C-alpha positions in Angstrom: 0.0 0.0 0.0 1.4 3.4 -0.9 2.2 6.1 1.6 -0.6 8.4 0.4 -3.3 5.9 1.4 -1.8 5.4 4.8 -2.6 9.0 5.6 -6.3 8.2 5.7 -7.7 7.9 9.2 -11.1 6.8 10.4 -12.4 8.7 13.5 -15.2 6.7 14.9 -17.6 7.4 17.7 -17.4 4.5 20.2 -20.5 5.3 22.2 -23.9 5.0 20.5 -22.3 3.0 17.7 -23.4 -0.7 17.8 -20.6 -2.9 19.1 -20.8 -5.1 15.9 -20.4 -2.1 13.7 -17.6 -0.7 15.9 -15.7 -4.0 15.8 -16.3 -4.2 12.0 -14.8 -0.8 11.4 -11.9 -1.4 13.7 -11.1 -4.7 11.9 -11.7 -3.2 8.5 -9.2 -0.4 9.2 -6.6 -2.9 10.6 -7.0 -5.2 7.6 -6.4 -2.3 5.2 -3.6 -0.7 7.2 -5.6 2.4 7.9 -5.4 4.4 11.1 -8.4 4.1 13.4 -9.3 6.4 16.3 -12.2 6.0 18.7 -13.9 9.1 20.3 -16.7 9.5 22.8 -19.4 12.0 22.0 -21.6 13.5 24.7 -25.3 13.3 23.5 -26.7 16.8 22.5 -23.3 18.4 23.0 -22.3 21.5 21.0 -18.6 20.7 21.0 -16.5 18.1 19.2 -14.5 15.6 21.3 -10.8 16.0 21.5 -9.0 14.4 18.6 -6.4 15.4 16.0 -8.0 17.2 13.1 -6.5 15.9 9.9 -7.4 16.7 6.3 -7.6 12.9 5.6 -10.0 12.1 8.5 -13.1 10.1 7.6 -15.8 10.3 10.3 -18.4 7.8 11.5 -20.9 8.2 14.3 -24.3 9.5 15.5 -26.4 12.4 14.1 -25.0 14.6 16.8 -21.4 13.8 15.9 -22.0 14.2 12.2 -23.8 17.5 12.6 -20.8 18.9 14.6 -18.4 17.6 11.9 -20.5 19.2 9.1 -20.7 22.6 11.0 -16.9 22.8 11.2 -15.3 23.7 7.8 -12.0 22.2 8.8 -13.6 18.7 9.3 -16.5 18.8 6.8 -14.5 17.2 4.0 -14.5 13.8 5.8 -18.3 13.8 5.9 -20.0 12.7 2.7 -23.1 14.8 3.0 -24.9 17.8 1.5 -28.2 19.0 3.1 -29.4 20.3 -0.3 -29.1 17.0 -2.1 -30.0 14.5 0.6 -33.8 14.8 0.6 -36.7 12.8 -0.6 -38.0 15.8 -2.5 -34.8 16.0 -4.5 -34.7 12.2 -5.2 -38.3 12.4 -6.5 -37.3 15.3 -8.8 -34.2 13.4 -10.1 -35.5 9.8 -10.2 -39.2 10.2 -10.7 -41.1 7.0 -10.9 -38.1 4.9 -9.8 -38.8 6.3 -6.3 -41.1 4.3 -4.1 -42.9 7.4 -2.9 -42.9 9.3 -6.3 -46.5 10.2 -5.8 -46.0 11.4 -2.2 -46.9 14.8 -1.0 -44.1 17.0 0.3 -45.8 19.0 3.0 -45.5 20.1 6.7 -47.3 18.9 9.8 -49.2 22.2 9.9 -50.4 21.9 6.3 -51.2 18.2 6.7 -53.7 19.1 9.5 -55.7 21.0 6.9 -56.3 17.8 4.9 -59.7 16.1 5.3 -58.6 12.6 6.0 -60.8 10.1 7.9 -59.4 9.7 11.4 -58.6 6.0 10.7 -56.9 6.7 7.4 -53.5 5.0 7.2 -50.6 7.1 6.0 -46.9 6.6 5.6 -45.0 9.6 7.1 -41.3 10.4 7.2 -38.9 13.4 7.3 -38.0 14.9 3.9 -34.4 15.3 4.9 -31.8 12.9 6.3 -31.9 14.4 9.8 -33.5 11.2 11.3 -35.7 13.5 13.4 -38.2 10.6 13.5 -38.4 7.2 11.9 -40.6 6.7 8.9 -43.7 4.7 9.7 -47.4 4.0 9.0 -49.8 5.9 11.3 -53.5 6.5 11.4 -54.4 10.1 10.7 -55.7 10.5 14.3 -52.3 9.4 15.6 -50.6 12.0 13.5 -53.1 14.6 14.8 -52.2 13.7 18.3 -48.5 14.0 17.5 -49.2 17.4 16.0 -50.8 18.6 19.2 -47.8 17.5 21.2 -45.4 19.2 18.8 -47.2 22.5 19.3 -46.2 22.4 23.0 -42.6 21.1 22.7 -39.4 22.8 21.6 -37.5 20.6 19.3 -34.6 21.9 17.2 -34.8 19.0 14.8 -38.6 18.9 14.2 -41.2 21.6 14.1 -44.7 22.3 12.7 -43.0 23.8 9.7 -40.6 20.9 9.0 -40.9 19.3 5.6 -42.4 15.8 5.7 -43.2 13.2 3.2 -46.8 11.7 3.3 -47.9 8.9 1.0 -50.1 5.8 0.8 -48.6 2.7 2.6 -46.9 0.2 0.3 -46.5 -3.6 0.7 -42.7 -4.2 0.6 -41.4 -7.7 0.1 -37.7 -7.1 0.6 -35.4 -4.2 1.5 -31.7 -3.8 0.9 -29.0 -1.2 1.8 -26.3 -0.6 -0.8 -23.0 1.3 -0.3 -22.1 3.3 -3.4 -18.8 4.9 -4.3 -18.3 6.7 -7.6 -21.6 5.3 -9.0 -20.6 1.7 -8.2 -22.1 -0.6 -5.6 -19.2 -1.8 -3.3 -21.2 -3.6 -0.7 -24.8 -4.5 0.2 -27.0 -6.1 2.9 -30.6 -7.2 3.1 -32.1 -5.6 6.2 -35.9 -6.4 6.1 -38.2 -9.0 4.7 -42.0 -8.4 4.8 -41.4 -5.6 7.4 -39.4 -7.9 9.7 -35.7 -7.5 10.4 -33.8 -9.9 8.2 -30.1 -9.3 7.9 -28.2 -11.1 5.2 -25.0 -10.1 3.4 -25.3 -9.1 -0.3 -28.2 -8.6 -2.6 -29.4 -10.1 -6.0 -27.5 -8.9 -9.1 -30.8 -7.3 -10.3 -30.7 -5.0 -7.3 -27.1 -3.9 -8.1 -28.0 -3.3 -11.7 -31.0 -1.2 -10.7 -29.0 0.9 -8.3 -26.1 1.5 -10.8 -28.6 2.5 -13.5 -30.0 5.1 -11.1 -26.5 6.3 -10.3 -25.9 6.9 -14.0 -28.8 9.3 -13.9 -28.0 11.1 -10.7 -26.2 10.8 -7.3 -26.6 13.0 -4.2 -22.9 12.5 -3.5 -19.9 10.4 -4.7 -20.2 8.3 -1.5 -23.6 7.4 0.0 -26.0 4.6 0.9 -29.1 3.7 -1.1 -32.0 1.7 0.3 -33.9 -0.3 -2.3 -37.0 -2.4 -2.0 -39.0 -4.9 -4.0 -42.7 -4.0 -4.2 -44.8 -6.2 -6.4 -42.5 -7.2 -9.2 -40.6 -3.9 -9.4 -37.6 -2.4 -7.6 -37.7 1.1 -6.2 -35.4 3.5 -4.4 -36.7 4.1 -0.8 -34.2 6.7 0.1 -30.5 7.6 0.2 -28.5 8.4 3.3 -25.2 9.7 4.5 -22.6 6.9 4.7 -21.0 8.4 7.8 -23.9 7.4 10.1 -25.6 4.5 8.2 -26.0 1.1 10.0 -24.1 -1.7 8.3 -26.4 -4.7 9.1 -24.6 -7.6 7.5 -22.6 -5.7 4.8 -18.9 -6.4 4.2 -17.5 -3.6 6.3 -13.9 -4.5 5.3 -14.8 -3.8 1.6 -16.7 -0.6 2.5 -13.6 0.8 4.5 -11.3 -0.2 1.6 -13.4 1.4 -1.1 -14.3 4.6 0.7 -10.7 5.1 1.9 -9.3 4.6 -1.6 -11.8 7.2 -3.0 -11.0 9.6 -0.2 -7.2 9.2 -0.6 -7.4 9.8 -4.4 -9.9 12.7 -4.4 -9.6 14.5 -1.0 -6.1 13.8 0.5 -3.2 16.1 -0.3 
């Protein structure tokens, strides 16, 4: 391995990262002769933990950690993220009917309350952005109304009555996979759900890889990201994309992810 690649270093949050993922990242770095540093991040803190800031650092951790990394211009390069591109609204605009929720409404909690839905109407609801302010799920309209009433009385920096949300009809999903993409190529994959039940299995069918790479020829939100794909009926759809720096690995080949991401970062971002 040349000296340039050895400059790459992964700075990984050790608390709030699953022990399996932490071990996988540690071993992946060791196997690829890449430096590995663990840091602890205080939940809801406004300050980065103490570590050596290096132009070749790649970061991995919680939303709090990643937000702090992104807000600091000296560390931002090691976070593969752009708030303008990582949104469902943007994916629908770029990929159209290849998106699972291509007919969804992009709205706000406040505007949704003006819709005349039956109280028992089932709706799928999720954030528009990649903030993970709440998990996407199917709720009855009355449950969303109750949630709205609570939001009116709670101060939440990540979620408000004006936050953009995605609302659509629920879909029957057979299988769901997460794919790691570097420079428009799938470098690793894992199944994570089967008929709405957790089902972790390394890899994915070649048809899923082909579908993902076709979408990447049309558009990518970043050179490095994760793409979640589902099988609904007989067709594949993009569910969403996400920032690699905080995405769970399930059963993906972490060694290969570390290798591919580090090679990209070394060649494109390191001096």
